[in-house]
N, C-alpha and C positions, 0 to 999 in steps of 0.2 A: 706234553702228554700228562694226563691226570689219571692216576689209578683210583678207582672208585669202588667202595664196598657195596653200593646199591642203596644205602640209606643215610649215611652221614655226609654232610657237605665237606668236600675235600678242602684242606687248609689252603691250597693254591687258589681257590676261588674267593676266599675271604678278602684278599687284597684288591680284588678287581673293583673298579668304580661301578656305581649303580648304572644299570642299563640292560639292554637285551643282548643275549649271547646265543650262539648256536653251538651246541655240543654234539659231536658226531662219534659214534662207536667206531673204533679202528681195530680190526682183528689182526692185521699185520701192517707194519710200516711200509710205505711205498719204497721201491728201490731208488737208488741214487743214480743220477746221470753220470756219464764218464767224467764230466767237468767237476761235478760235486765230489766224486770219489777222489779225483786227483787233488782237489783243494784240501780235503781232509787228510790225505797222505802227506801233503806238504806241511800242514799244520802240526801233525804228529811229529814229522821229522824236525821241525823247528823247535819243538819242546825238548828233544833229546839233545 
């Protein structure tokens, strides 16, 4: 995810190789599936 001020090229884009890219505005992140949620919970628990 890139946060953009609307005029300056974000630093995250400077490292990309030359080519064509699609950038899409996202107002809200999509929800996680139950499996994705469980995987994140397991990852968090493993860090503790």
